[in-house]
Structures are given as C-alpha cells and as structure tokens.
Steps between C-alpha positions, in 0.01 A plus 500: 500500500800272540812500284386205285166664422673831424731329250212310341280806455754779445867430440466169310153539357498399129218749443739789562540488125188719515727793592666485160163443337345807655812703420485404131128568485469826689849652518623443147429664164589178319274202449196411297252704703525849353231636734722446804774698330261788435376496861857488630594790275211708633603409855855620433372829360273550804787419735726756332218753533469428874875540552499830309203620707681415824813690396298801382300510825785427739427625850125539445382143434430286810660158445197311637301640208731301272435191712127555443563526125714185514222309676244618246718377212556155650134456595444460124839363396503205742179333375619558144818307576347208689151441361624233257749332734288185534192569288736566210646153542151356457438708189826375348414139594816468711343491846451124524859450382621733773302309763656176376853639529718390797425815701258566783195723493670728753799538269273595209321771697810638673694498173227692319477744791875561527531546125232769498633672812848514345356698209295721733808550719683651203219753467517584870875541470459745213241700694734513799738734314258796453355437848844534660584805290179666612560394861850649518390824334183542704571706811259331742533135400387266775711192429301279735171579326665463160636155590161402638326619184739302280438182701123556485527535123720191459291274723171607341638432152618161626148423622363595157751260343383209715132577438566513124688172516210349694240601240733396219502153658122499532399600148536340159587821313752766588269789420240356735759517779598854400140618493426343839804660663429844352135479610608403851745790513235741371262394778765520771681815386220706347142389569532426874675833582243698298213325675664558837531873436144522366329292770707545816490837669765442766862549392620225735265249336627606158856449620416155639330400175810600305744370760661256254473726197862562387440843346312611812799393710755658266303827489497515879874433511559776246278744694661442838848488350450855373305641796689318774172434679479201729135433420337403172177607342213325672658512843712186457858534619809433295571153644170385342631552148787318333606189688149354556430521128842357415441198722153452350639508144775252589255261667254519210785435254604189691139376517439538128837349411438193717139473382612505137761231559264277696234495228726442200401141451233515234534430130454754224122469480439463874526846655392523864536746784527240774709184517327169467430304819749216488320314777173492307 
C-alpha cells in the first residue's frame, strides 16, 4: 500500500465519520435509541464486576483466563456492532445515495470497518486494565504467552468483524446478516469441536481439527503458561499454537475485507455474492 492509497483509505477517508457514528451509537447513553443505553449500562455494571473480581482474587487468577473471557464477550459483541453497517443502510433507504456519493467502494468498506474497530478497541482497552492487574499480581505470569493470547484474541475478533461486514453487504436486512454470522460462529466454535471429540479417537486429530479454534488455542496457552510444559495436549509443541492462528486470522480478515469492497457495486435490490462479469 503506497502513501496515496493509505491517505485515501485511512487518513483522508470521508467515511471516517463512522468512528463518531459508532461512538454515539454504542458508547453513549444519549440519543434516541434507548436500548443501546440499557445495553451499555449493563456492560458497565458487568465491567465493574469483573474489576472487583480481579481485585478480590489477586494472585490466584491467571490473566489468560481473562483474555478467554474477553474473547467470549467480543465473539457476540462484534456481530452486534457491525451487522447493520451496510444492510442497515439498505433498510433506511440510504444505500443508493451512499453509492452515488463522491467516495469509492473501498473507502466505504474501510470506513465502516475502522469505525467499528475503534469502538471495539475501546472495549479491548478497558479489558486490558484488569488483565494487567491480574498479570502483575499473579506469581507465575508468562508474559510471552499472555501477549500471544491477547494478539490471538484481537486478530480473531478482527476476523469476525470482517466476516460480519461481508454478510452485512450481502443481505438486505441487518438481522439476516446477524443470524448468518451467529450460525457460522456456532458451527465453527461449537458444533465442529463437539463432533471432533465425539467422532475422532486420536487426540492429535482432535487438535488438528480445532487448530484454528481460538478458545482451543487460548486454553492451551493458559495450560502451558501455568504448568511451564513445552508440549501441549495432543502432542503438538508450543510453536504450533499462537502465531500460525494469528497469521490465519489476519489473512482471512484481509480476504473478507477485499472481497466485500470488490463486490459493492450492486443496487439496493440486487444482492449478489460474486461480482458481475464485466467482459460478458
């Protein structure tokens, strides 16, 4: 990415107004949507409870367990933030107007993505406080594994954001996008691991089946961080967990982001998964 493209998509992108939009919608008690205020209030109460739990259990709570909890929260929070990013524009009858504006399709997608990730980044920043408190108080904190776990969590959540944005661009209704993303996550995070445990008898095969499962990776990091063992359950060594999954999440995020941008050419009532053949 050259400097001109970086400025067009990031620093001088008109769609960066989405950052303020997401902040008003999800990080503010004001506004016309009272439900968001209620949800935000419940989130604040839960966060205070987590902080109090960390301080009451100082020295006995492994910090990677908080990273697992953080990942679980954002597995559901991220689709809830992004499911209406583009499908919502169609429902409000503003999508065709946005396409006619003097901005590129890439700017639309990147702006929507950055706006959502700014809101999600605030949540990660808030979670970082109890994680660090637990890490400093815990006697056997493995900082390398903790950093690796945090990056696994962040990159997986980023991949969920791009998948949600993709389905939001491919459906006519926001709740259709939300349902599709949640069903996909249920298959990947719940059904496949359960089937693997029930059908496969070999622990190595189970590990390979769940190789890109974030909670499987985070659990292994938590286990070896406490035990200090150099080998994970299933006979797979420590270098097999962490960075390979991080690279896979980053690559999948880039693929879905580019795919979304390259197929944003249809009108409100023309929703397709693949771009039209211009040579036809």
